[in-house]
C-alpha positions as CSV (number, residue, x, y, z in Angstrom):
1,X,375.7,-32.0,-114.9
2,X,375.7,-30.6,-111.4
3,X,372.0,-31.4,-111.0
4,X,372.6,-35.0,-112.1
5,X,375.4,-35.3,-109.6
6,X,373.2,-34.0,-106.9
7,X,370.4,-36.5,-107.7
8,X,372.8,-39.4,-107.8
9,X,374.2,-38.3,-104.5
10,X,370.7,-38.2,-102.9
11,X,369.9,-41.7,-104.3
12,X,373.2,-43.1,-103.0
13,X,372.4,-41.7,-99.5
14,X,368.9,-43.2,-99.5
15,X,370.3,-46.6,-100.6
16,X,372.9,-46.4,-97.8
17,X,370.3,-45.6,-95.1
18,X,368.0,-48.3,-96.3
19,X,370.8,-50.8,-96.3
20,X,371.7,-49.8,-92.7
21,X,368.1,-50.1,-91.5
22,X,367.9,-53.6,-93.1
23,X,371.1,-54.6,-91.2
24,X,369.7,-53.4,-87.9
25,X,366.4,-55.1,-88.5
26,X,368.1,-58.4,-89.3
27,X,370.3,-58.2,-86.2
28,X,367.3,-57.5,-84.0
29,X,365.5,-60.5,-85.4
30,X,368.6,-62.7,-84.7
31,X,368.9,-61.7,-81.1
32,X,365.5,-60.9,-79.8
33,X,364.6,-64.5,-78.7
34,X,367.9,-64.8,-76.9
35,X,367.0,-62.1,-74.4
36,X,369.9,-59.9,-75.6
37,X,369.5,-56.2,-75.6
38,X,370.6,-54.5,-78.8
39,X,371.6,-50.8,-78.6
40,X,371.3,-49.0,-81.9
41,X,372.4,-45.5,-82.4
42,X,370.9,-43.8,-85.4
43,X,371.7,-40.3,-86.5
44,X,368.1,-39.5,-87.3
45,X,366.2,-41.3,-84.5
46,X,366.6,-41.5,-80.7
47,X,367.5,-44.8,-78.9
48,X,364.5,-46.9,-77.8
49,X,364.6,-50.0,-75.5
50,X,362.9,-53.1,-76.8
51,X,360.0,-54.4,-74.7
52,X,360.5,-57.7,-73.0
53,X,358.1,-60.5,-71.9
54,X,358.4,-62.5,-68.7
55,X,356.3,-65.6,-67.8
56,X,355.5,-66.5,-64.2
57,X,353.7,-69.4,-62.6
58,X,352.8,-70.9,-59.2
59,X,356.2,-72.7,-59.3
60,X,359.4,-72.8,-61.3
61,X,358.9,-74.7,-64.6
62,X,361.2,-76.0,-67.3
63,X,364.3,-74.0,-68.0
64,X,363.1,-71.2,-65.6
65,X,364.2,-68.6,-68.1
66,X,360.8,-66.9,-68.2
67,X,360.6,-67.2,-72.0
68,X,357.2,-69.1,-72.0
69,X,354.7,-70.7,-69.7
70,X,356.6,-74.0,-70.1
71,X,359.7,-72.2,-68.8
72,X,358.2,-69.9,-66.2
73,X,359.7,-68.6,-63.0
74,X,357.8,-68.8,-59.7
75,X,355.6,-65.7,-59.2
76,X,357.7,-64.4,-56.3
77,X,360.3,-63.3,-58.8
78,X,358.0,-60.4,-59.6
79,X,358.1,-59.2,-56.0
80,X,361.9,-58.7,-55.7
81,X,363.1,-55.1,-56.4
82,X,366.3,-56.7,-57.7
83,X,364.3,-58.0,-60.7
84,X,363.1,-54.5,-61.8
85,X,365.0,-52.1,-64.0
86,X,367.7,-53.2,-66.4
87,X,368.4,-55.8,-69.1
88,X,366.4,-59.0,-68.4
89,X,364.4,-57.2,-65.8
90,X,361.0,-55.5,-65.7
91,X,361.0,-52.0,-67.1
92,X,358.4,-49.6,-68.6
93,X,356.8,-51.2,-71.7
94,X,357.4,-54.8,-70.5
95,X,354.7,-57.5,-70.1
96,X,354.5,-60.1,-67.4
97,X,352.4,-63.2,-68.3
98,X,350.6,-65.2,-65.6
99,X,350.4,-69.0,-66.3
100,X,348.1,-71.5,-64.7
101,X,346.3,-71.5,-61.3
102,X,347.8,-69.6,-58.4
103,X,346.7,-71.0,-55.0
104,X,347.3,-69.6,-51.5
105,X,346.2,-69.4,-47.9
106,X,344.8,-66.5,-45.9
107,X,345.6,-62.9,-46.7
108,X,347.5,-63.9,-49.8
109,X,349.4,-61.4,-51.9
110,X,350.7,-62.9,-55.2
111,X,352.1,-59.8,-56.9
112,X,353.5,-56.6,-55.5
113,X,354.6,-54.0,-58.0
114,X,358.2,-52.8,-57.4
115,X,358.2,-50.1,-60.1
116,X,356.1,-48.0,-62.4
117,X,355.6,-47.7,-66.1
118,X,355.6,-44.4,-67.9
119,X,353.2,-42.5,-70.1
120,X,352.9,-44.6,-73.3
121,X,355.0,-47.4,-71.8
122,X,353.0,-49.1,-69.1
123,X,353.9,-52.2,-67.2
124,X,351.4,-54.9,-68.2
125,X,350.3,-58.0,-66.3
126,X,348.3,-60.3,-68.5
127,X,346.5,-63.5,-67.6
128,X,347.3,-66.3,-70.1
129,X,344.5,-68.8,-71.0
130,X,343.2,-70.5,-67.9
131,X,345.1,-68.3,-65.5
132,X,343.4,-67.5,-62.2
133,X,344.1,-66.6,-58.6
134,X,342.3,-68.6,-55.9
135,X,343.7,-68.2,-52.4
136,X,341.6,-68.7,-49.3
137,X,341.3,-65.0,-49.5
138,X,343.3,-62.0,-50.8
139,X,345.3,-59.6,-48.6
140,X,343.8,-56.2,-47.8
141,X,346.4,-54.7,-50.1
142,X,345.2,-57.1,-52.9
143,X,346.0,-60.4,-54.5
144,X,347.7,-57.9,-56.8
145,X,349.2,-55.0,-54.8
146,X,349.8,-51.8,-56.9
147,X,352.0,-50.7,-54.0
148,X,351.7,-47.0,-54.9
149,X,353.1,-47.5,-58.4
150,X,351.6,-45.9,-61.6
151,X,351.1,-46.5,-65.3
152,X,350.0,-50.0,-64.9
153,X,347.7,-52.3,-67.0
154,X,346.2,-55.5,-65.6
155,X,344.6,-57.5,-68.3
156,X,342.6,-60.7,-67.9
157,X,343.6,-61.7,-71.4
158,X,340.5,-61.8,-73.5
159,X,337.7,-59.3,-74.1
160,X,334.8,-59.9,-71.7
161,X,332.3,-58.1,-69.4
162,X,328.9,-56.5,-70.3
163,X,328.1,-55.9,-73.9
164,X,325.6,-53.1,-73.3
165,X,322.1,-52.4,-74.5
166,X,323.0,-53.0,-78.2
167,X,323.6,-56.7,-77.4
168,X,320.8,-57.0,-74.9
169,X,322.9,-56.5,-71.8
170,X,324.5,-59.9,-72.2
171,X,327.8,-60.8,-70.5
172,X,330.8,-62.4,-72.0
173,X,332.7,-64.6,-69.5
174,X,336.3,-63.6,-68.6
175,X,339.4,-65.6,-68.8
176,X,341.4,-64.1,-65.9
177,X,339.8,-64.7,-62.5
178,X,340.5,-63.5,-58.9
179,X,338.4,-65.1,-56.2
180,X,338.3,-66.0,-52.5
181,X,338.3,-69.8,-52.3
182,X,337.3,-70.3,-48.7
183,X,335.4,-67.4,-47.0
184,X,331.7,-66.7,-46.7
185,X,328.7,-67.2,-44.4
186,X,329.1,-70.4,-42.4
187,X,325.8,-71.7,-43.9
188,X,327.2,-71.6,-47.4
189,X,329.5,-73.9,-49.4
190,X,332.5,-72.1,-50.8
191,X,334.3,-72.5,-54.2
192,X,336.7,-75.0,-52.5
193,X,333.7,-77.3,-52.0
194,X,334.0,-77.0,-48.2
195,X,331.9,-75.1,-45.7
196,X,332.8,-71.4,-45.8
197,X,334.7,-69.7,-43.0
198,X,333.4,-66.4,-41.8
199,X,335.7,-63.4,-42.1
200,X,335.0,-59.7,-41.5
201,X,338.4,-58.2,-42.4
202,X,339.6,-56.4,-45.6
203,X,340.0,-58.2,-48.8
204,X,340.8,-56.8,-52.3
205,X,341.3,-58.4,-55.7
206,X,343.4,-55.5,-56.9
207,X,344.4,-52.9,-54.3
208,X,347.3,-51.0,-52.8
209,X,349.1,-51.3,-49.5
210,X,350.7,-47.8,-49.7
211,X,351.2,-44.7,-51.8
212,X,349.1,-43.1,-54.5
213,X,348.8,-45.4,-57.5
214,X,347.6,-43.5,-60.6
215,X,347.1,-44.0,-64.3
216,X,345.8,-47.5,-63.6
217,X,343.8,-49.6,-66.0
218,X,342.2,-52.9,-65.1
219,X,340.2,-54.9,-67.6
220,X,338.9,-58.3,-68.7
221,X,338.9,-59.9,-65.2
222,X,336.2,-61.7,-63.2
223,X,336.4,-60.7,-59.5
224,X,334.6,-63.1,-57.2
225,X,333.2,-64.4,-55.3
226,X,335.3,-62.5,-52.9
227,X,332.8,-63.6,-50.1
228,X,330.1,-66.2,-50.5
229,X,327.4,-64.6,-48.5
230,X,323.9,-65.9,-47.3
231,X,321.0,-63.4,-47.5
232,X,320.0,-64.4,-44.0
233,X,323.4,-63.5,-42.5
234,X,323.2,-60.4,-40.3
235,X,326.8,-60.5,-39.2
236,X,329.6,-58.2,-40.5
237,X,331.1,-61.0,-42.6
238,X,332.4,-59.8,-45.9
239,X,331.9,-56.1,-45.3
240,X,335.5,-55.4,-46.1
241,X,335.6,-57.1,-49.5
242,X,336.1,-55.3,-52.8
243,X,337.0,-56.4,-56.3
244,X,339.0,-53.5,-57.8
245,X,339.9,-50.6,-55.6
246,X,342.2,-48.0,-54.2
247,X,341.5,-47.1,-50.6
248,X,343.0,-46.1,-47.3
249,X,343.2,-42.4,-48.0
250,X,345.3,-42.7,-51.1
251,X,345.5,-39.7,-53.5
252,X,344.9,-41.6,-56.7
253,X,343.8,-40.4,-60.1
254,X,343.2,-41.7,-63.6
255,X,341.8,-45.1,-62.3
256,X,339.9,-47.0,-65.1
257,X,338.1,-50.3,-64.7
258,X,336.2,-51.8,-67.6
259,X,335.0,-54.9,-69.5
260,X,335.0,-57.1,-66.4
261,X,332.7,-59.0,-64.1
262,X,332.1,-58.6,-60.3
263,X,330.1,-61.0,-58.2
264,X,329.9,-61.7,-54.5
265,X,331.5,-58.8,-52.6
266,X,330.6,-55.6,-50.7
267,X,331.8,-53.3,-53.5
268,X,332.8,-54.0,-57.1
269,X,334.9,-50.8,-57.8
270,X,335.8,-48.3,-55.2
271,X,338.2,-45.4,-54.9
272,X,338.4,-43.9,-51.3
273,X,340.5,-40.7,-51.3
274,X,342.3,-39.0,-48.5
275,X,342.7,-35.3,-47.8
276,X,343.7,-33.5,-51.0
277,X,345.2,-30.1,-51.8
278,X,344.6,-30.3,-55.5
279,X,341.9,-31.4,-57.8
280,X,342.0,-35.1,-58.9
281,X,340.1,-36.7,-61.7
282,X,339.3,-39.4,-64.2
283,X,337.5,-42.2,-62.4
284,X,335.8,-44.5,-64.9
285,X,333.9,-47.8,-64.9
286,X,332.3,-49.2,-68.1
287,X,331.1,-52.4,-69.7
288,X,331.1,-54.1,-66.3
289,X,328.6,-56.7,-65.0
290,X,328.3,-56.3,-61.3
291,X,325.9,-58.5,-59.2
292,X,325.6,-59.9,-55.7
293,X,327.0,-56.7,-54.1
294,X,326.2,-53.7,-51.9
295,X,327.7,-51.1,-54.2
296,X,328.6,-51.4,-57.9
297,X,330.6,-48.2,-58.1
298,X,331.9,-46.1,-55.2
299,X,333.9,-42.9,-55.2
300,X,334.3,-40.8,-52.1
301,X,336.3,-38.9,-49.6
302,X,336.2,-36.3,-47.0
303,X,338.8,-33.8,-48.0
304,X,337.1,-30.6,-47.0
305,X,336.6,-27.6,-49.3
306,X,340.0,-27.3,-50.8
307,X,339.8,-29.8,-53.7
308,X,337.4,-31.4,-56.3
309,X,337.0,-34.9,-57.7
310,X,336.4,-34.5,-61.4
311,X,335.8,-36.3,-64.7
312,X,333.7,-39.2,-63.5
313,X,332.4,-41.6,-66.1
314,X,330.1,-44.6,-65.5
315,X,328.5,-46.1,-68.5
316,X,327.3,-49.3,-70.3
317,X,327.3,-51.3,-67.0
318,X,324.7,-53.8,-65.7
319,X,324.4,-53.6,-61.9
320,X,321.9,-55.9,-60.1
321,X,321.1,-58.2,-57.1
322,X,321.7,-56.7,-53.6
323,X,319.8,-59.5,-51.9
324,X,322.7,-61.2,-50.0
325,X,324.0,-57.8,-48.6
326,X,320.8,-56.2,-47.5
327,X,320.3,-57.9,-44.1
328,X,320.7,-54.7,-42.0
329,X,322.0,-51.1,-42.2
330,X,325.1,-52.3,-40.3
331,X,326.0,-54.5,-43.2
332,X,325.1,-52.3,-46.2
333,X,323.2,-49.3,-47.4
334,X,322.4,-50.6,-50.9
335,X,323.5,-48.4,-53.9
336,X,324.1,-49.0,-57.6
337,X,326.5,-46.0,-57.8
338,X,327.6,-44.1,-54.7
339,X,329.5,-40.8,-55.1
340,X,330.2,-38.3,-52.3
341,X,332.7,-35.9,-50.7
342,X,331.8,-35.1,-47.2
343,X,331.0,-36.2,-43.7
344,X,327.1,-35.9,-43.7
345,X,327.4,-32.4,-42.1
346,X,329.6,-29.9,-43.9
347,X,328.6,-27.9,-47.0
348,X,331.7,-27.3,-49.0
349,X,332.4,-23.9,-50.6
350,X,333.8,-22.5,-52.8
351,X,335.2,-25.9,-53.8
352,X,335.3,-29.4,-52.3
353,X,332.9,-31.0,-54.7
354,X,332.6,-34.4,-56.4
355,X,331.5,-34.2,-60.0
356,X,331.9,-31.6,-62.7
357,X,330.2,-30.6,-65.9
358,X,332.2,-33.3,-67.8
359,X,331.1,-36.1,-65.4
360,X,328.6,-38.6,-66.8
361,X,326.5,-41.6,-65.6
362,X,324.8,-43.0,-68.7
363,X,323.7,-46.1,-70.7
364,X,323.5,-48.3,-67.6
365,X,321.0,-50.9,-66.6
366,X,320.3,-51.1,-62.9
367,X,317.8,-53.7,-61.9
368,X,316.6,-55.5,-58.7
369,X,315.5,-54.8,-55.2
370,X,317.9,-52.7,-53.1
371,X,316.2,-53.9,-49.9
372,X,316.6,-57.6,-50.7
373,X,313.0,-58.0,-49.4
374,X,314.3,-57.5,-45.8
375,X,312.5,-55.3,-43.3
376,X,315.8,-54.3,-41.5
377,X,317.5,-53.2,-44.7
378,X,318.4,-49.6,-45.3
379,X,318.8,-48.9,-49.0
380,X,319.8,-45.6,-50.5
381,X,319.5,-45.3,-54.3
382,X,320.2,-47.0,-57.6
383,X,322.1,-43.9,-58.6
384,X,323.3,-42.0,-55.5
385,X,324.9,-38.6,-55.7
386,X,325.4,-37.5,-52.1
387,X,327.4,-35.1,-50.0
388,X,328.6,-32.1,-52.1
389,X,327.9,-34.1,-55.3
390,X,327.3,-31.6,-58.1
391,X,326.7,-31.1,-61.9
392,X,326.8,-34.7,-63.0
393,X,324.9,-35.5,-66.1
394,X,322.7,-38.6,-65.6
395,X,321.1,-39.9,-68.8
396,X,320.1,-42.9,-71.0
397,X,319.8,-45.1,-67.9
398,X,317.3,-47.9,-67.4
399,X,316.4,-48.4,-63.8
400,X,314.1,-51.3,-62.9
401,X,313.1,-51.3,-59.3
402,X,311.5,-54.6,-58.3
403,X,310.8,-53.6,-54.6
404,X,307.1,-53.3,-53.8
405,X,307.6,-52.0,-50.2
406,X,305.1,-54.5,-48.9
407,X,304.9,-58.1,-47.7
408,X,307.0,-57.3,-45.7
409,X,306.6,-53.6,-45.3
410,X,310.0,-51.9,-45.9
411,X,311.9,-49.0,-47.5
412,X,312.8,-49.5,-51.2
413,X,315.3,-46.8,-51.6
414,X,315.0,-44.4,-54.6
415,X,315.9,-44.7,-58.2
416,X,317.6,-41.3,-58.1
417,X,319.0,-40.2,-54.7
418,X,320.6,-36.7,-54.3
419,X,321.3,-36.3,-50.7
420,X,323.2,-33.3,-49.3
421,X,324.5,-31.5,-47.5
422,X,325.7,-29.4,-50.4
423,X,325.9,-30.2,-54.0
424,X,323.2,-29.9,-56.6
425,X,323.1,-29.1,-60.3
426,X,322.5,-32.7,-61.3
427,X,321.3,-33.0,-64.9
428,X,318.8,-35.8,-65.4
429,X,317.8,-36.5,-69.0
430,X,316.1,-39.3,-71.0
431,X,316.1,-42.0,-68.3
432,X,313.5,-44.8,-68.1
433,X,312.5,-45.8,-64.6
434,X,310.1,-48.7,-64.0
435,X,308.4,-50.3,-61.0
436,X,309.0,-50.0,-57.3
437,X,307.6,-48.0,-54.4
438,X,308.8,-44.7,-53.0
439,X,309.8,-41.5,-54.8
440,X,311.0,-41.4,-58.4
441,X,313.7,-38.9,-57.4
442,X,314.6,-37.7,-53.9
443,X,316.7,-34.6,-53.4
444,X,317.5,-33.5,-49.9
445,X,319.5,-30.4,-48.8
446,X,321.0,-29.7,-52.1
447,X,322.3,-26.2,-52.8
448,X,322.0,-26.0,-56.6
449,X,319.2,-26.4,-59.1
450,X,318.7,-30.0,-60.3
451,X,317.3,-30.5,-63.8
452,X,314.8,-33.2,-64.7
453,X,313.7,-33.5,-68.3
454,X,312.6,-36.1,-70.9
455,X,312.3,-38.9,-68.3
456,X,309.8,-41.8,-68.1
457,X,308.7,-43.1,-64.7
458,X,306.3,-46.0,-65.0
459,X,305.9,-46.6,-61.3
460,X,302.3,-47.4,-60.4
461,X,302.9,-47.8,-56.7
462,X,305.0,-44.7,-56.3
463,X,305.0,-41.0,-55.6
464,X,306.7,-38.5,-57.9
465,X,309.5,-36.2,-56.9
466,X,310.5,-35.4,-53.4
467,X,312.4,-32.2,-52.8
468,X,313.5,-31.2,-49.3
469,X,313.4,-28.5,-48.2
470,X,312.9,-26.2,-51.2
471,X,310.9,-26.8,-54.4
472,X,312.9,-24.0,-56.0
473,X,315.9,-26.4,-56.2
474,X,314.3,-28.2,-59.3
475,X,313.6,-27.4,-62.9
476,X,311.4,-30.1,-64.5
477,X,309.6,-30.5,-67.8
478,X,308.8,-32.9,-70.7
479,X,308.5,-36.0,-68.5
480,X,305.9,-38.8,-68.5
481,X,305.3,-40.2,-65.1
482,X,302.5,-42.8,-64.5
483,X,302.4,-42.9,-60.7
484,X,300.5,-44.7,-57.9
485,X,299.2,-41.5,-56.5
486,X,298.4,-38.0,-57.8
487,X,301.4,-36.6,-55.9
488,X,303.6,-35.3,-58.7
489,X,305.9,-33.5,-56.3
490,X,306.2,-33.0,-52.6
491,X,308.5,-30.9,-50.3
492,X,309.1,-30.2,-46.6
493,X,310.2,-26.8,-45.4
494,X,309.6,-27.7,-41.8
495,X,308.7,-30.6,-39.6
496,X,305.4,-32.3,-40.3
497,X,303.5,-33.6,-43.4
498,X,304.9,-32.5,-46.7
499,X,303.3,-30.1,-49.1
500,X,302.1,-32.1,-52.2
501,X,301.1,-31.0,-55.6
502,X,299.4,-32.7,-58.5
503,X,300.8,-32.2,-62.0
504,X,298.0,-29.6,-62.8
505,X,298.8,-27.7,-59.6
506,X,302.5,-27.8,-60.3
507,X,301.9,-26.5,-63.8
508,X,300.0,-23.5,-62.5
509,X,301.3,-20.3,-61.0
510,X,303.4,-19.6,-59.1
511,X,305.4,-22.8,-60.0
512,X,304.9,-23.1,-63.8
513,X,306.8,-26.3,-64.0
514,X,306.4,-29.5,-66.1
515,X,304.2,-27.5,-68.6
516,X,304.8,-30.2,-71.3
517,X,304.7,-33.3,-69.1
518,X,302.4,-36.2,-69.1
519,X,300.7,-38.7,-66.7
520,X,300.1,-41.3,-69.4
521,X,301.1,-45.0,-69.5
522,X,304.2,-44.8,-71.7
523,X,303.4,-48.2,-73.2
524,X,306.8,-49.8,-73.0
525,X,307.7,-53.3,-74.3
526,X,309.5,-56.0,-72.4
527,X,312.9,-54.3,-73.1
528,X,311.6,-50.9,-71.8
529,X,311.4,-49.4,-75.3
530,X,308.6,-47.4,-76.7
531,X,305.9,-49.2,-78.6
532,X,304.1,-47.8,-81.7
533,X,301.2,-46.3,-79.7
534,X,303.4,-44.7,-76.9
535,X,302.4,-41.1,-76.0
536,X,306.1,-40.5,-75.2
537,X,307.0,-40.6,-78.9
538,X,308.0,-37.1,-80.0
539,X,306.8,-35.6,-76.7
540,X,310.3,-34.6,-75.4
541,X,312.5,-31.6,-76.0
542,X,315.6,-31.5,-78.3
543,X,318.6,-31.3,-75.9
544,X,321.3,-31.3,-78.5
545,X,322.3,-27.7,-77.6
546,X,323.6,-29.0,-74.3
547,X,326.7,-30.3,-76.1
548,X,326.6,-33.7,-74.4
549,X,327.8,-36.0,-77.2
550,X,326.7,-39.3,-75.7
551,X,323.2,-38.0,-75.2
552,X,322.8,-37.6,-79.0
553,X,322.3,-41.4,-79.3
554,X,320.2,-43.7,-77.2
555,X,321.7,-46.8,-75.4
556,X,321.0,-48.9,-78.5
557,X,323.0,-46.6,-80.7
558,X,320.0,-44.9,-82.5
559,X,320.5,-41.2,-83.2
560,X,318.2,-38.7,-81.7
561,X,316.9,-36.1,-84.2
562,X,318.5,-32.6,-84.2
563,X,316.1,-29.7,-84.6
564,X,312.9,-31.6,-83.8
565,X,311.2,-33.1,-80.8
566,X,312.9,-36.1,-79.1
567,X,311.2,-39.1,-77.6
568,X,310.8,-39.2,-73.8
569,X,312.8,-41.9,-72.1
570,X,316.1,-43.7,-72.5
571,X,315.3,-45.3,-75.9
572,X,314.4,-43.5,-79.1
573,X,311.5,-45.2,-80.8
574,X,312.5,-47.7,-83.5
575,X,310.2,-48.6,-86.4
576,X,310.3,-52.4,-87.1
577,X,309.4,-52.7,-90.8
578,X,309.6,-51.0,-94.2
579,X,308.5,-51.7,-97.8
580,X,310.6,-53.0,-100.6
581,X,309.1,-52.7,-104.1
582,X,310.4,-55.1,-106.8
583,X,310.4,-53.8,-110.4
584,X,311.3,-55.2,-113.8
585,X,311.3,-58.9,-112.9
586,X,313.0,-58.1,-109.5
587,X,316.1,-56.9,-111.2
588,X,316.0,-53.7,-109.1
589,X,314.8,-53.0,-105.5
590,X,313.5,-49.6,-104.6
591,X,313.7,-49.0,-100.9
592,X,312.0,-46.1,-99.1
593,X,312.6,-45.3,-95.5
594,X,309.8,-43.0,-94.2
595,X,310.7,-42.9,-90.5
596,X,313.8,-42.1,-88.6
597,X,314.4,-45.5,-86.9
598,X,317.5,-46.5,-89.0
599,X,320.8,-45.1,-87.7
600,X,323.3,-43.7,-90.2
601,X,325.0,-46.4,-92.1
602,X,323.3,-49.2,-90.2
603,X,323.2,-52.4,-92.2
604,X,319.9,-54.2,-92.7
605,X,319.3,-57.7,-93.9
606,X,316.2,-58.1,-96.1
607,X,314.6,-61.4,-97.1
608,X,312.6,-61.3,-100.3
609,X,309.6,-63.5,-101.1
610,X,311.4,-66.8,-102.0
611,X,314.3,-66.6,-99.5
612,X,316.6,-64.4,-101.6
613,X,318.7,-62.2,-99.2
614,X,320.8,-59.1,-99.6
615,X,322.2,-56.4,-97.3
616,X,322.4,-52.7,-97.7
617,X,323.1,-49.5,-95.7
618,X,320.2,-47.2,-95.3
619,X,319.7,-43.5,-94.5
620,X,316.7,-42.2,-92.6
621,X,314.2,-40.5,-94.9
622,X,315.9,-41.6,-98.1
623,X,315.0,-43.6,-101.1
624,X,317.6,-45.9,-102.5
625,X,317.8,-47.9,-105.8
626,X,319.6,-51.2,-105.5
627,X,320.4,-53.8,-108.2
628,X,320.1,-57.4,-107.1
629,X,323.2,-59.5,-107.8
630,X,321.3,-62.5,-109.1
631,X,317.8,-61.4,-110.0
632,X,317.0,-64.4,-112.2
633,X,317.3,-66.8,-109.3
634,X,314.2,-65.4,-107.7
635,X,311.9,-66.4,-110.6
636,X,309.4,-63.7,-109.7
637,X,307.4,-62.0,-112.5
638,X,305.2,-59.7,-110.4
639,X,305.7,-56.0,-110.8
640,X,305.3,-55.1,-107.2
641,X,305.5,-57.0,-103.9
642,X,305.6,-56.0,-100.2
643,X,308.2,-57.7,-97.9
644,X,309.0,-57.2,-94.2
645,X,312.2,-56.4,-92.4
646,X,313.4,-59.7,-90.9
647,X,316.5,-58.7,-88.8
648,X,318.7,-55.8,-88.1
649,X,322.4,-56.8,-88.4
650,X,325.3,-55.2,-86.5
651,X,327.5,-54.4,-89.5
652,X,328.5,-51.0,-90.6
653,X,330.0,-49.3,-93.7
654,X,328.9,-51.9,-96.3
655,X,328.8,-50.8,-99.9
656,X,326.1,-51.1,-102.5
657,X,325.9,-54.7,-103.9
658,X,327.5,-55.1,-107.3
């Protein structure tokens, strides 16, 4: 009896709690659209504030209660500290919606943050459909000024940006836009359909006027043009323009920029740090298309030897077209990525570095002519890792250098540029470099050993590797470099002509380097992937023991084999066909995969002889037996037939057809 009483008591308590929860839920539903805060005190749970939404526009609209775009308040409501913190005001976890087009004059600042979010409860600004900012030009602190605040998300509203190698480096257009409407070279027509006005001051799409904004995420936005520049313009016009950045010596960390587009500015993403006393980290840019710029990604400072900049991640971006910014060295030293901590003189020790073993630059496409075809240009590198830059892993990148260095004669920069003082230890694996004049890799005054393995360089007008001053600062093997000269490597230990070595000389004592490397044409297709006859197939070394997870697959998502030789270059070779045998009046399909081109659980669409289609997941090296869903419809009576793979689909985790 006592047990029954206990059970009934427990059941009654559960019913009571459920009934109370139902009451609270119904009350919240009644009041949430009236902007009323409901405080609920539960015995078993802490109190949590309900997130609010606020709608802002260029002018007051409708009821001006900020409940929708039709009833939005003017954007300046955001900029008053009186409208932050409290019921009906902006708090952590709240979302501010931007509605319509925002226009302004010179040095415009539309939004200035007055408060921060918290971990797990960021303050979000989201661009509603068709929302954009188009002043004459933005203020130096930004059209959106972070104002030193933290835990902020700025979202353009819909997914966009670069789709990476898997989707052929295509770009999805963004909804949210921030651009300069009226400034550029005087020879150009600006977005306002009038002649541009020259301007050489500072302009930022998203920036900060003060403080140290941290834990910042910006995504799904098109920045630009921030300056509509003419390639023939040798003035300083536009040299202060950036898309997304934190500068002025701020001590910012955890700054992430992704799935966006930059076009027409000096620098797409930049973090310029001040003098630090502690390590700072997490600087990331991914799935961004950046074009018509001087730098795609920039991270730097001159904080001396007391701190490090750590956890840098740059991946799945497409960076191209430096032509309009290459007029002279006073305008721009062209780079795809630029990372440094120094002043061109000091070697930092025992700390003071930029980059750590968990820093990565991978799966990027960098393509174009850093010189813009201009004699007076002064380009640096597609991937630049300069003063006191150390230990960064650089892999799976495709670098296409279209600079010939002639007609007119000019410097082309370098695909990989490691320029001291200080630094070293860069790990360069499985990259594909094509075209261009100059060295494949230039390393100058680095202090630590750089590693160069499994790379393709198809550069028929180029030299190989340039190391200055010491050849001992390099470990190199399992590469395939088809060069324009026999100079596999060169170095200078003093003034005068460099010492040069062919591959055979470099392989001999006392150097014993590149013992497994090739000088063969890698036979790439138009997408810089290996073809069937490529000598780079299976000619690399298995690097899975390095523990770099992202290196275990290529930019297209194909897995590299563990325990056997890898292919050289960014892409693992992909077979393009297989055989399906049809048995018993095509009731069953027997599929044998003899090569390793199919990634785990990748879905393949097969077309049989008379147009019958089915999809199935395949596993490398396996044989699968699949029953066709409607075998009678094919009306085939042959015992065996060969068919070809028609297309590889992007679906995963499909099950066997019923």
